[in-house]
N, C-alpha and C positions, 0 to 999 in steps of 0.2 A: 299824875306823874311826878315821881320824885325828882327834886332838884339835883344839878350836878354835885353840889356840895354834899348832899346827904349820901348820894352814891359813892362818891370819893371816900366819905367817912367809912362807910360800910365795908369798902374794899380795903381801906387802910388797916381796919380792925382785924382783917384776917391776914393780909399779906404785909403789913406794916408800911410805914413811910419810907419809901425808895430813897428820899433825898438824904436820909441820915446815915447812909452807908459811907464809910471811910475807905481810903486806897488800901488800908491794910486787910479789909473783908475780902475773902476769897468767895468767889461765885463762879459756877461752873455751867456754861451754857449747855442745854440739851435741845436736840432738834427733834421733831415729831413729823411724820408724814401724814398728811390729811388729804382726802380725796376732794375733788372740786365741790361737792355738796357740804361737806364738813367745812370746809374753808369758808363757803359762802355763808353758811349759818353762823360762823364764828364771826365773821364780818359783821352780819345783821345784828347779833347780840352786843358785839362792842359799839357799834354806832348806836344801838338803843340805849345803851347804858353810859355813852359819851366816854368811853375808856379806849385804851389801845388792845389790840390783839394780846400783846404779851401781858398786860394787867389782867384780862380775862382768863387767859391761860394760867398764870400764876395763882390766882384765886382758886381756879379749879382744882390744881394739883395741891395747893396747901390746905383747902377745905376737904380733898379726899384723904390727905395724910391725917389731918386732925380726926376725921370721923373714923379711919381705920385704927388710930391709936386709941380711940374710945371704944372698940370693940365691934364697929360696925363693919362687917366684911362683906365684899362683893359676891355674887354668885359665881360658882365655878362648876366646871365638869371635867371629867377625865375621858380623854379619847385615846385609843390605841391605833397606832399606825404601823402598817407594814412598809419597811423601806428595802430598797435593792442594796444588796451587800456589794459594794464597790471595790472590795479588797482582792 
């Protein structure tokens, strides 16, 4: 198993070192809803990697954006829905 420093280095290569932020840098918090199984799995992963939930989620989002920008697209499907007209 990798040492904590190696894991932290891998995370920092994608998410950047959070300590170098200045007060002028604007960040916008975003919330997500996870079901109990997803939250439990996130906690397991964070504990295994010796990272915070925040670091794992930030890594996942930044990795997704990086891969998306490189042309890797998630699978999608189109659904047609019929809704009641409430007017």
